[in-house]
N, C-alpha and C positions, 0 to 999 in steps of 0.2 A: 145276478149282476155280479161280476169280479168274482164266479163262485160262490155266491152268499144267493140263499135262498130266501124269496121273499113272497111265497104263494100264500102263506096263511096271511102276510099282511093284506091283499087284497084280494084272495076268496081262491079256494081252490075249486069251485065250481058255480055251475048258475046258480045257487042255491045261497050262495054263503059267501060274508065276504064286503067290503066297503065298496069293490066296483067291479069285480068280475059279474055279479048280475047284471046290472047296468049295461056293460058292455055286450052279455049273450043277448040283450033284448034288442040291440042294436045290428046285429049281425043278420046278412041275408037269408032266407028261410032254407036254402038248399046247402049253407055250411053247416057240415056237422061237426068236423073237425079244424083245428089250423093251427099253427104258430107265426105268430106275427112279431117281425121286430120293431121296435120304438123307444120313444123315449117317455118316462115319465114326467110332466112337467106340474108344476103348481098353477093352476087358473085363480084369479081374483075375480070372485063374483060381483063385487061390487064395481071395481073399474073396467070389468070384462077385458083383461089381457093376462099373459104371464106374468108369473113371479120371477123374475133372474134368481137362480139357485146361488147362495151365498153361506158364510160361517153361521148365519142365526137360522138356517131355513133347513128342513129335512122333510122333503115328499113324501117319505115312506110314513110319517106319522099324521099327513092329514086324512081328512074324513069329507064325505060328501054333506052337506049342508054347513060347512066352514066358511067363513069367511075368504081362506084359501084352501081349494080340494082339489085332488089328484086329479088330473087327466093325462091320457094315454096318446100320445103322437104318434102315428104309425108311418113308418117309412120303406117297410118290405114285408113280404112273406115269403115263409121258408118250408112252410109244409099246409098241404089243401086236401082235405077229404081224403087222405090217407097216399097222397102222392107228394113225393120230396122233391121240393124246387130250387133246392142250395146249387144244384149243379146246371141250372139253367141261365141263360144271360137274364141281366139287369132288365132289360126290356119286355120278356117274358114274362116275369115275376111280376113287372109294373101292370100288365095288362090282365095278370090274374088279381092282383090286389085290387085294380080299379070295380068299383061296385060291390065288394065284399061286404061291404056294412055301411050304415046311415049314421054319418058323423051326427054327432049332438054337442052343442058349446059347452065347454068345460068338461067333457066325459069322454068322448071320442073323437079323435080327427084326424085326417090326411095331414102329412105335409106337404108345404107348396115344393112344389118342383119346376122347373125351366130347362129345354134342351138347349143349349147352346153348340157353339163352334168354333169360336176366335177368342185370341187372348184380350181384346178390348172389351170383352162382352164378359170376360172374369171378372174382371177390373170395374166394368161398371155395376155386376151385382155386389162385389166385393163391399162398394162406396154405398150401393143402398142399405146394405145389414149395417154399414157403421152408422149411416144416419138412422137407422132404426134402432141402434143401440143395442145391436145383436152380438153375437162372439164372434161368427166369422160366417163361412159357405162350406159346405163340403161338395164335390167334383166327384161323378163316378161315370167310369166309361159304363155305356148301355150294353155291352158285351160282355161284361163282366159276370161271372160267378160269385157266389157268396162265400167268402171266406172268415170263419169266425175269429174274431179279436185279432184282427190285422187289419193295418191301412195300404197294405200294399198291394198289387193286383189290379189297377185302374183305380183305387181309392183314394183320394187325397183332402184332408183338410186344411182350409187357408184360413189363416187370422192376421189379424192386422200387425200382433203382437210378433209375428213370425218375420215382418219386415221392418230394417233398421231404420230407425227416424220415425215410427209409425207411432211410438208412444210417448207418453210424458213420464220421465223419472222423478224421481222424488229424493229429496236428500234428506235422510232421519235419523236421529242421533240415537246412539245406543242408550239405553237407560238400564238393562239388566241382562241377565243371560239364564241360560238351562243348561243342566247338566242332558248328556246324548247316552244314547243307547247303541248295542252292536258295535261295531269299530271304533265308535266314538266314546262308548262309553267310559265315564269319568274324567269327561273334559267338557267345556262349555260348548256346544254345537250350536244352540239356537239362542237369538237376541230377541230381547223386547226392545222395539223400538218407537219413534217418539217424535211428537213436533215442539216447538217454542213456544209459548204466551209471550208475545209480544211486550217488551218492558215499558211502563206507564211514560217512565223518561226517555225519549229519545236520545239516540248514542249511546246509553248505557247497554249492558248485557244482557239477556234475557236470565231470570232468575226461577223460572218454572216452566217445567216440561210433563205433558200429557201424555199417554201412553195411545199409540195407535194402532199396533200388530204384532206379530211374532213372523221372525224370518229364519229359514234353518235351511237356505238352499242358494246355489248360484256361485258359491265360492268352492275350490279347489280345498286337499288337505293343507297344503302349503300355504294356500293364501290363509286359512283359518289359523294354521299354526304362528306365521307372523304377526296376525292381528291379536291372539289371544298373550303373544309374549308381550305386547304393549300394554294391554287390557289389567292381566292377573295380578300384578303387584297392587291393583287399586279396588279388586273385587272386594264386597263385603255382603256377609250374610244376611237373608232379609229375614226379619224378627217376626212372628206374629203379633200384629196389632199394633205396627211401627210400619208408619212412611216415613223414606228417608226425606232430609228438606229439599225441596225445589222438584222431586219426581212424583207423580200423582198418576197411581193405578188405582183399578177398580177390581171386579173378580180377578183379572186374569194377572197373577204376580208372579214375578221371576223367582228363580232359586237364589241369586246373586243380585247385588246391585251396584252400581258405578255414580261416583260423583260426576256431574254434565263435565267441568273442567278438564275430568282424566280421561274423557270419553273419545270415542272417533265417530265420523260420521260416513254412513252407508249409503250409496246411490241406489235405490230400489225401482224395480221394475214389476207391473203387475197388470193383470186385465182392467179390473175394475175396483171401483169403492163400493162396500156393500155394509148395510147396518149391521151393528153388533155391540151387543151392552157389557159384552166381556173388557172392554176397553174404554178410558177415559173420555175419548174422542166421541165414542158411541157409532165411531165407524169403525171399521178394518179395509185391508186390502185382499183381495182375492186372488189367490196362487202368486203371490210376493217372491223374490227371488232378488240376490246382492247381484247387479251390474258392474260395482265396482266400490271398494274401499278408499273412500275419499280422503288419504292423508295431506291431501293438497289444501285443505279447509279447515277452518279453526272449529271449533265445537259449537261455537255461539252462532254459525251458516247456516244453521239447519233450516228446513221447512217452518214456516210458524204458523198458529191455529188459524189466523186470517186468510193465509194464503193456500192452505188446505184447504178450506171451506169453499174459497172462490174455484178453485179447480173440481172439486165435486159438483157443484151448481152447473158450472160452463158446460159440461158433458153429460148433466146427468149420472153422475157416478163412474163412467166410461172413462178412460184413458188414453184413447184414442185422439191423436194432436192433430190429424190431416186427413184428406184422402188418399188413395194410394196411387200414384203416377207411374206414367209407362216407365220410366227408368229405374223405377225401383226391384232390388233384386229378391226372390223368394229364397232363400236359404233353408225352408224347414223348420222344425221346432226346434226351441231352445235346446231341450233335452238333445237331439239328436247331435247338434252344434256341439255341444259340449263333450259328446262322445266322441266325436272324430278330432276336436283338440286333444283328449286325453290317450296318449299312446303309451303301451306297455314298455316301460324303461327302466333302466336302474339308477336311483339317486346318484349325484355327484359324488357324494361323499364317498360312497360305497364301491365305485369304481377300479379297476386298475389303471397305473400308470403306464404312459408309452414310454419301455423299456429299450427302445431302438435306439441305437449311437451312443449309449451312455458307457465311457471310459471307466476302466477299473483304476483306483488309487491306492488300493489297500486289500490284502487277503485276510483280514481280520474274520470276515465272516464266510473265507471258503468252503464249499462242500457242505453248506446249511441251506435249508430250505426254511423261509418264514410265511407267516401269514397274516397281514398287518389287519386290524380291523377298525382303528380309529384313527384318528390325528394326534398330534401330541402339541401341546401349548399353541404356537402360531404355524406350524409344520400340519398342513395338510396329509391324509393317507398316502397320497402319491408322491408327494414331497419324500416322506419316509423310506418308501420303497425303492425310491431314485437312490437313496444314500447307501441303501442296502445294497442293491447291486452295484454300485461305486466301491461297495467295502468287499467286493467277491461274492456275496450271497445270492440265492435266487430266492424269488416270492412267489407266492401263489394265492388264488382269492378263496379257495376253501383247504382248510388242513387235510392231508393224506398220509398214508403209511411213510412217507419219507421226512415229515415236517418236522424242522427240531423244535421250535416253539410256534406258540400264536403270542401276538402281539396287541396290546392293547392300553389305552392310559386311564380306563376307566372301567368298572364291572358294569359294561350294557347288559341287554336281554340276550344278544346273543354270545357272550361271555359268559352267562350263567347258563346257557344253552350246552354249549362245548363245556362247562363244567361236570353239569349231569352226564355226559359223557364219561368223563373220566381217564378218556384214552391221551389226553393233551396237556401240556402244561402251557399256562397263560403267563407270560411274564411282564411285568410293567415295563412300558415304552422309557420310563426313565432310567433302566438298568441298559439298555442297548443303545439309547443316546449318549449317555454318560461317557461309556468307554470307545463309542465312536469320535467323540469330541476329543477324549485324551490323547487319541493315535497312541493307541497299546497294540502291542501283535496279539494278544492272546486276549481272548474272552473272559472275565472274571467270573470266578464261580458265583451261583446261586445262593442268596440267603432267603430266608423265607419271606422278610420285608420286600423282595423282589419279584413276589410271585402274587399272581391275583388269584389263581386256579392251580393246584397241583397234582399231576398225575401219582399215582398209587407207587410209583418205582420210585420216581424223586422225592416222596415222602420218606419213604423207607430209609433212603440214603441220607437226606437231611436230619433223620432223627436220630443218627451218631453222632452229630456235629452241633445240634441245637436242641434245648429243651422245648416244651412245647408252647412257649412263649415266644420262641424265635428267637433266644438269648445264647450266644455262643457258648460253648463248653470251654474253648481255646482262645480265645481272640477277646481282646480288650473292648469293653461297651464304648459306644461313641454316644453323642449326645441324639444323633438320629437313633440307632440301635436301641438307644433305651426308652426312646419314645415309643419305638413301634411295639418294645416286648409290655410296656405298662399300658399300650392301649388293648394289646393281647390279654392282658389278666381281665382288663376290666370288660373287654368282648366274651370272656370266657366264665364271666361270673366269678373270679377267684378273688377280686380286691376284698381286703381287709379293712374295718375301721380301726386304725392307731390310737392307741391312747398316750395322754401324753408322757406317763410312763415308759410304753413302747419306743417312744419317739427320744425319751430320756438315754434309753440305753442303747439305742441308735448313735446316739450322739457320741457317747463314749466308746463304740465299737470303732466308728472312724476317725475318731480325733483322740483317740487314746487318753479321754479325759473329757470335761466339759467342752460342748462347743461354743465358739465364739460368735455362731447364730444364734444359739439356743442358752443364751446365757440366764434368761429368766424361766426356762423350762421349771414346771411345776411349782411356779409360782402363781398365788391367785392374789391379784391387787384390787383393792377399793382406792378408786382415786377421788378426793374431798373437793369437789369443783362446785356443788351446790349449796343454795341458799340453807336449805333445809339437809340434814342427815338422812339418807335412805329416802329421799323423796327425788327421781329423777325428772318429775314434772315441775319441780322448782325452777327459778332462775338459776342460771350458770353463773356463780361471781368470782371465779377463779380460773385462770386460763392456764390448764394441765393438758389440752388437747393433745400437744406434740409430745409431751413426756408420755403419755398413754398411749400414742402411736407407736412410739419409740418401744415401750416394754411389751406389747403384744406382737411388733415386728419381730424381735428377740425372743420367741416362745412363750411369753406370760399371757395369763388369760387375765382380762378384765371382770370385775363382778360389778352389778347394778347396786349392790348391798354389800354391808358386810356379815358374811355368812360363815357356818362352821367352816369351811373348807379355807377361807381367808387368810393368808399367809403375810400380806402387806398390808397398809394403808399408807397412803400418799397425800400429802400435803403439801400444798405451794407455800415455798421458804420465804413468802411475803404475807401469805394468809394465813393466821394462825387462830381464827378465833374459835374455832371445834376442836382446840386442841385439848381442853379439858372435857368435854363431852367425849371424846374419843378416849382418850387415858380412862376416863369412868367405865366406858365400855369392853376395854379391854383386861381391867383387872376383875371384871364378873367370869372373863372366859376361863373355863380349863386350860385349851391350848392358846397360849398368848401369840398375838401377831406383832409382826417387824411395823413400827411406827418410824418413817421416814421422809425425808422431801423430795420434791423433783431434783435436788441436785444429786442424790442418790443413783435415779435413772439416767441424770445426765453424763456421770463421773463412768458410770457402767458403760454405758454405748462408748465413750472417747477412748477408754483404754480397752473395750473388747472383752473387758474382766469384770465379773459381779463382784462390787465393792462390798466390805463387811458394811453389815448394816449399824454394827454396834460404834462405828467411827462416826456415822453420819446421822445420829437418832435425833429425834428433835423432843426438846425438853430440856430441862436442867441436869447436868453432870455431876 
């Protein structure tokens, strides 16, 4: 099945295996060799019926003698006693199949067949299948030959789910998400969905939600991207042994979870409800897919546990809501319908603009070809291309030998790919948009800050005008250019940690003396503001907060204790209770500190000059 070999599971000869020996004894005596096509079903030996396949049911693991045992239901024969029958019409193969074996309950069976000729007969049989809780019916043209792995050429599968309005839809809340594989690797692509436990107080919002199933199909990549944009800020990692408040799941746990009030409802379509102990509801949906993302519904309007149970009991787990009617339209399987809707096309943000009829208003970009990759601020890619043509330039959708430069507002994947080639300069759109808005006649030359990617030729030319950090050798630095250069220093790993002594040297170099903004540079001060000296955990009893803030703002360092490097101790001018104790500490030190009041700090800040400590010393003169 699907390229997988199950011979060893059921038996490779008439002598071994769980099922093959029993089938062999039921074959007609003259059948020496044959290939039969059919479906392996699970037979309930107690209820005498077939068990529907579901998420918790694997027919390959069943054995004869169990409550559920494998039963092979035959509907075609492809090879008989050395003769290939696949090129024979179906009616001839059915004649060959008839009487090939003696059916035995729960082991080997013929599938029911009925010859019909009209549309009403098709609807009658489909409705009969609905009433019997079957998946649907298969129509086969009696003149068709056997074509493996295809449903074309006269074979048609008809299910109620293929008809609009035939199935009940379930509005379920997203409880969590799973990371995907392949093209969806690294993003949430599947969701854990659930139902609400009705609140005990009528009119209040539900506070508990139980897991019901997992869904990962039915939406396009664009629809998924829009949904994730709304959910992503609220995802939280699932931690082992922790169930988030209000969310109840069992064995099936998501990678991330979301609080219900931040979540959204998805409208789910499925074929039936089947048992599944992996979810809190002990049931799940078979072949679920998202029909619609219900942004029009509030999070608390999802299906409840009671409504789900009623739905499950009404049709024994099937989600068919009615019989087929003559006016119903069979559009084929959901997969085929989705494939018909999705046509190969280029996303709108990547398409070129309609440049016909644009009049030129400037020659700023004359004889220059540009390739625009992204939009810029509120302007789309197409609007930027229109402006380029209006200023005398030309645009292409892919860079070529005549392209002046590529333009982008950020470093996207395509920008990185172009940078790897190394043939083109990728300029920031800020550079071009500023030039066009200023109304100048000549494009300004590039600086390193204007480029997202630099070609070797341009890099060589810029190296004669700028250092490796983008700082010009000849032009004065601006605030923006300085920010860029410092960012490059950080990016290249060349940043160094400056000591207070280094900063003091810079002050002298920049201000030809002490800096008015670093007047307390190289000063280390202890502020006497606690009930006990050297105990920051004790009660704060003097208000030196603003003085300490000013001191640090103008280059000083505040210490939690009186240390060896302490140069100043600042006391409040109206709180001198610790004065004697502090003076005693100072007398014992080989290197004395200055004992000053908050007035010294205030006067220094007011005059932008560090005041003489001796003139504001605390104590008797």
